[in-house]
C-alpha positions as CSV (number, residue, x, y, z in Angstrom):
1,M,39.1,-36.8,32.8
2,D,42.2,-35.6,31.0
3,R,42.9,-32.0,30.6
4,N,41.5,-31.6,27.2
5,A,38.2,-33.0,28.0
6,F,37.8,-30.9,31.1
7,L,38.5,-27.9,28.8
8,K,36.2,-29.2,26.3
9,N,33.4,-29.7,29.0
10,T,34.3,-26.1,30.7
11,A,33.5,-24.3,27.4
12,L,30.3,-26.0,26.7
13,L,29.0,-25.1,30.2
14,A,30.3,-21.4,30.1
15,A,28.6,-21.4,26.4
16,G,25.6,-22.7,27.6
17,S,25.4,-20.6,30.8
18,L,26.4,-17.5,28.4
19,F,23.4,-18.5,26.0
20,F,21.0,-18.7,28.9
21,R,22.1,-15.5,30.4
22,Q,21.5,-13.8,27.0
23,Q,18.3,-15.3,26.9
24,A,17.4,-13.8,30.2
25,L,18.6,-10.5,29.1
26,A,16.5,-10.5,25.9
27,A,13.7,-11.2,27.7
28,M,14.4,-8.5,30.3
29,F,15.5,-5.8,27.6
30,G,14.7,-6.9,24.4
31,R,12.0,-7.0,22.0
32,P,10.4,-10.3,20.2
33,A,11.7,-10.1,17.0
34,G,8.9,-9.2,14.1
35,T,8.7,-11.5,11.2
36,V,9.3,-10.7,7.5
37,R,7.5,-13.2,5.0
38,M,7.1,-12.7,1.4
39,L,4.2,-14.1,-0.2
40,R,4.3,-13.5,-4.3
41,N,6.3,-11.0,-6.5
42,N,7.5,-8.6,-4.0
43,V,4.4,-8.6,-1.4
44,G,5.2,-9.5,1.8
45,I,3.7,-9.3,5.2
46,F,5.2,-8.3,9.0
47,T,4.1,-9.4,12.0
48,E,4.8,-8.5,15.4
49,R,2.5,-7.1,17.8
50,G,-1.1,-6.1,16.5
51,G,-2.6,-5.9,13.4
52,T,-0.7,-7.4,10.1
53,I,1.2,-5.4,8.4
54,G,1.5,-5.8,4.5
55,F,4.1,-4.1,2.2
56,C,5.3,-4.2,-1.4
57,L,8.9,-3.6,-2.7
58,D,8.8,-2.0,-5.9
59,R,11.1,0.0,-8.0
60,G,8.4,2.6,-7.8
61,G,9.2,2.8,-4.0
62,V,8.0,0.7,-0.7
63,L,4.3,0.6,0.1
64,A,3.1,-0.4,3.6
65,I,-0.6,-1.0,4.9
66,D,-1.0,-0.7,8.6
67,S,1.7,0.5,11.1
68,Q,0.7,-1.5,14.4
69,F,2.3,0.5,17.2
70,P,5.2,3.3,17.3
71,D,7.8,0.4,18.5
72,T,6.8,-2.2,16.4
73,A,6.6,0.1,13.1
74,A,10.0,1.1,13.6
75,H,11.1,-2.3,13.9
76,F,9.1,-3.0,10.7
77,I,10.7,-0.2,9.1
78,E,14.2,-1.4,10.2
79,E,13.7,-4.7,8.3
80,I,12.7,-3.0,5.2
81,R,15.9,-1.4,5.3
82,K,17.9,-4.3,5.2
83,Q,16.2,-5.2,2.1
84,S,15.4,-2.0,0.5
85,Q,16.8,1.7,0.6
86,A,13.8,3.1,-1.7
87,P,11.6,5.4,-0.4
88,F,8.4,4.7,1.4
89,A,6.0,5.8,-1.4
90,Y,2.6,5.1,0.4
91,L,1.6,4.5,4.1
92,L,-2.3,2.9,3.8
93,N,-4.3,2.3,6.9
94,T,-7.3,-0.3,6.6
95,H,-9.1,1.7,9.5
96,H,-8.6,3.5,12.5
97,H,-7.6,1.3,15.4
98,G,-4.5,2.0,17.3
99,D,-2.9,-1.4,16.8
100,H,-3.4,-0.7,13.0
101,S,-2.6,2.6,12.7
102,G,-0.8,3.7,16.1
103,G,2.9,3.2,14.3
104,N,1.8,5.9,11.4
105,I,3.9,8.3,13.5
106,A,7.1,6.4,12.9
107,F,6.7,7.0,9.2
108,K,6.8,11.1,9.7
109,G,8.9,12.4,7.1
110,L,9.2,8.8,5.5
111,A,6.1,8.3,4.0
112,G,5.2,10.1,0.6
113,K,1.4,10.0,0.9
114,V,-0.6,8.5,3.9
115,L,-3.8,7.5,2.5
116,A,-7.1,5.8,4.5
117,H,-10.9,5.7,4.0
118,Q,-12.6,8.9,4.7
119,N,-14.1,7.5,7.8
120,A,-11.0,6.2,9.1
121,A,-9.5,9.4,8.7
122,A,-12.2,11.1,10.7
123,N,-11.8,8.8,13.3
124,M,-8.2,8.7,13.8
125,R,-8.5,12.6,14.6
126,A,-11.8,12.1,16.8
127,V,-9.9,9.3,18.8
128,A,-6.6,11.5,19.3
129,E,-8.4,14.7,20.0
130,K,-10.0,12.9,22.7
131,A,-7.3,11.4,24.2
132,K,-5.5,14.8,23.3
133,T,-2.7,12.8,21.5
134,L,-2.7,14.5,18.2
135,E,0.6,15.2,18.2
136,K,1.7,11.7,18.5
137,Q,-0.7,10.6,15.3
138,L,0.3,10.6,11.7
139,L,-3.0,11.3,10.1
140,P,-4.0,10.4,6.6
141,D,-3.3,13.3,4.2
142,T,-5.5,11.4,1.3
143,T,-9.0,9.8,1.6
144,F,-11.0,7.9,-0.6
145,D,-14.9,7.2,-0.7
146,R,-15.8,3.7,-2.4
147,K,-12.7,2.9,-4.6
148,T,-9.5,4.4,-5.3
149,R,-6.3,3.3,-7.4
150,I,-2.6,3.4,-6.8
151,R,0.6,2.7,-8.7
152,L,3.5,1.7,-7.7
153,G,6.0,1.0,-10.4
154,D,5.1,-2.8,-11.7
155,E,2.3,-3.2,-9.3
156,K,-1.1,-1.7,-9.3
157,L,-3.4,-1.5,-6.2
158,R,-7.3,-0.7,-6.0
159,G,-8.8,0.5,-2.7
160,H,-12.3,-0.6,-1.6
161,Y,-15.0,0.5,0.7
162,F,-17.7,-1.8,0.7
163,G,-19.6,-0.1,3.9
164,A,-20.0,-0.6,7.6
165,A,-18.5,-3.7,9.2
166,H,-16.3,-3.9,11.8
167,T,-16.0,0.0,11.8
168,N,-17.5,2.4,9.7
169,G,-14.4,3.0,7.7
170,D,-12.6,-0.4,6.9
171,A,-11.1,-0.5,3.5
172,V,-9.6,-3.5,1.2
173,Y,-6.4,-2.8,-0.8
174,H,-6.0,-5.1,-3.4
175,F,-2.2,-6.0,-4.9
176,R,-3.8,-6.5,-8.7
177,K,-0.5,-8.1,-9.9
178,A,0.3,-10.1,-7.0
179,N,-3.5,-10.7,-6.6
180,I,-3.3,-10.5,-2.8
181,A,-5.9,-8.6,-0.8
182,H,-5.6,-7.2,2.5
183,V,-8.7,-7.0,4.5
184,G,-7.7,-5.9,7.7
185,D,-10.2,-6.7,10.7
186,L,-12.7,-7.6,8.2
187,V,-12.0,-11.1,9.1
188,F,-10.7,-12.7,12.3
189,N,-9.5,-15.9,11.2
190,R,-10.7,-18.4,14.1
191,R,-10.4,-15.4,16.6
192,H,-13.2,-13.7,18.4
193,P,-13.6,-10.4,16.9
194,F,-13.5,-6.8,18.2
195,V,-17.1,-5.0,17.1
196,D,-16.4,-1.4,17.3
197,R,-19.9,0.0,17.4
198,A,-18.8,3.0,19.1
199,Y,-17.3,3.8,15.6
200,G,-20.2,2.5,13.0
201,A,-19.6,-1.4,13.4
202,N,-22.6,-3.4,12.1
203,M,-22.3,-7.1,12.6
204,T,-25.6,-7.4,10.0
205,H,-23.8,-5.3,7.1
206,W,-20.3,-7.2,8.1
207,I,-22.0,-10.2,6.6
208,E,-23.0,-8.4,3.4
209,V,-19.7,-6.8,2.9
210,L,-18.0,-10.3,3.4
211,N,-20.2,-11.8,0.5
212,D,-18.9,-8.6,-1.5
213,I,-15.3,-9.3,-0.8
214,H,-16.3,-13.1,-1.9
215,K,-17.6,-11.7,-5.4
216,E,-14.9,-9.3,-5.9
217,F,-11.9,-11.5,-5.7
218,D,-11.2,-15.1,-7.2
219,N,-10.3,-18.4,-5.9
220,D,-6.5,-17.2,-6.8
221,T,-6.7,-14.5,-4.3
222,L,-4.3,-14.6,-1.2
223,F,-6.1,-12.6,1.7
224,I,-4.1,-11.0,4.3
225,F,-5.7,-10.9,7.5
226,G,-5.8,-8.4,10.7
227,H,-5.7,-11.1,13.4
228,A,-5.6,-14.8,13.6
229,A,-6.2,-17.2,17.0
230,E,-3.0,-19.2,18.0
231,G,-2.1,-22.1,15.5
232,Y,-3.8,-20.4,12.5
233,E,-2.4,-18.0,9.9
234,V,-3.1,-14.4,9.1
235,T,-3.1,-15.3,5.3
236,G,-5.8,-17.4,3.7
237,S,-8.5,-17.8,1.0
238,R,-12.2,-17.2,0.1
239,A,-13.0,-20.0,2.1
240,D,-11.8,-18.4,5.2
241,V,-13.7,-15.3,4.3
242,L,-17.1,-17.4,4.0
243,A,-15.7,-19.3,7.0
244,F,-15.9,-16.3,9.1
245,R,-19.2,-15.0,7.4
246,D,-21.0,-17.9,8.6
247,Y,-19.5,-17.7,12.0
248,L,-20.8,-14.1,12.0
249,Q,-24.3,-15.2,11.1
250,R,-24.4,-17.9,13.7
251,V,-23.6,-15.1,16.2
252,L,-26.8,-13.3,15.1
253,D,-29.1,-16.1,14.9
254,F,-28.1,-17.4,18.2
255,T,-28.5,-13.8,19.9
256,R,-32.1,-13.7,18.1
257,Q,-33.2,-17.0,19.4
258,E,-32.0,-16.2,22.9
259,I,-33.7,-12.6,22.8
260,A,-36.8,-14.4,21.6
261,A,-36.6,-17.0,24.5
262,G,-37.1,-13.8,27.0
263,R,-33.2,-14.3,28.1
264,T,-31.5,-11.1,29.8
265,K,-28.6,-9.6,28.5
266,E,-26.8,-10.7,31.7
267,E,-27.7,-14.5,31.1
268,F,-27.1,-14.3,27.7
269,L,-23.4,-12.9,28.2
270,K,-22.8,-16.0,30.4
271,N,-22.7,-18.7,27.3
272,T,-19.2,-19.8,26.4
273,A,-19.8,-21.3,23.2
274,I,-21.9,-20.3,20.1
275,P,-24.1,-23.4,18.6
276,G,-22.8,-24.6,15.4
277,V,-19.4,-23.0,16.0
278,T,-16.4,-25.2,16.6
279,E,-13.2,-23.4,15.6
280,W,-13.7,-19.9,17.3
281,K,-12.9,-20.9,20.5
282,G,-11.3,-19.1,23.8
283,D,-11.3,-16.0,25.3
284,G,-13.2,-12.8,23.7
285,I,-16.6,-14.5,23.3
286,V,-18.1,-11.7,25.1
287,R,-17.3,-9.2,22.7
288,P,-19.2,-10.3,19.8
289,L,-22.3,-11.3,21.9
290,T,-22.3,-8.2,23.5
291,A,-22.0,-6.2,20.1
292,A,-24.8,-8.7,18.7
293,W,-27.2,-8.1,21.7
294,D,-26.8,-4.5,21.4
295,E,-27.5,-4.4,17.5
296,L,-30.4,-6.1,17.5
297,T,-32.2,-4.5,20.7
298,A,-31.1,-1.3,19.8
299,G,-34.1,1.0,19.7
300,K,-36.2,-1.7,21.8
């Protein structure tokens, strides 16, 4: 091997070694990179860990929907600051769960207004007080009951509350100009859902809520979902909303069938599949099965 070839190969090996060392260090000390994806107009999403963050960059300021966790919220703010120095005019929460509102604290002193449905705001306070972490939470300063309107420069938003579903305080926020609706955890795209009965969830009414969402929006509406199974998107269409509705209906129908057949709860929870459901697979099936059983046997 001549000297030039030797030096070239040595440099390549050194570079490769450096790359793998950097990868190892990143795995030990670094963070997984959050992903920003623009959807339509100035509306986009941020994904890293927890519920999907929606956002709008407008001359009227920046609006964020949900905040994930304190560390990932800081990463989101960092990414937004690369694109806009406009103030954060609004932070909206779809509901109270920590993977959607735990990062609110990162917006303290940044967000002009923090808004949520009145039940979600009450739930945030109750959870924080119970955990004695009220000082680590930024609570909504503005709430609404059934509907609310927000103007952000060129974009107009409407907030909707359709009733108890995943919790008793799930809000839907619609960017009217972009025709994008953030539905939070009202849709788990091909992923078994968490059903928070302790905070007012109701699977029977959840189905009605999804019907209302389908009626409220049109075929051009792009939906942002709170979560999706591996291999699926956190965005989708009205068809995906109806697919999740049908999944919930099959869970309830199967549960009624098993109760009528005299199964015990322990026997029922050993099921690893739901008849007629082919796309919702994997871990987490015990969550909806438990919630459906408890809902249908309440008071019996």
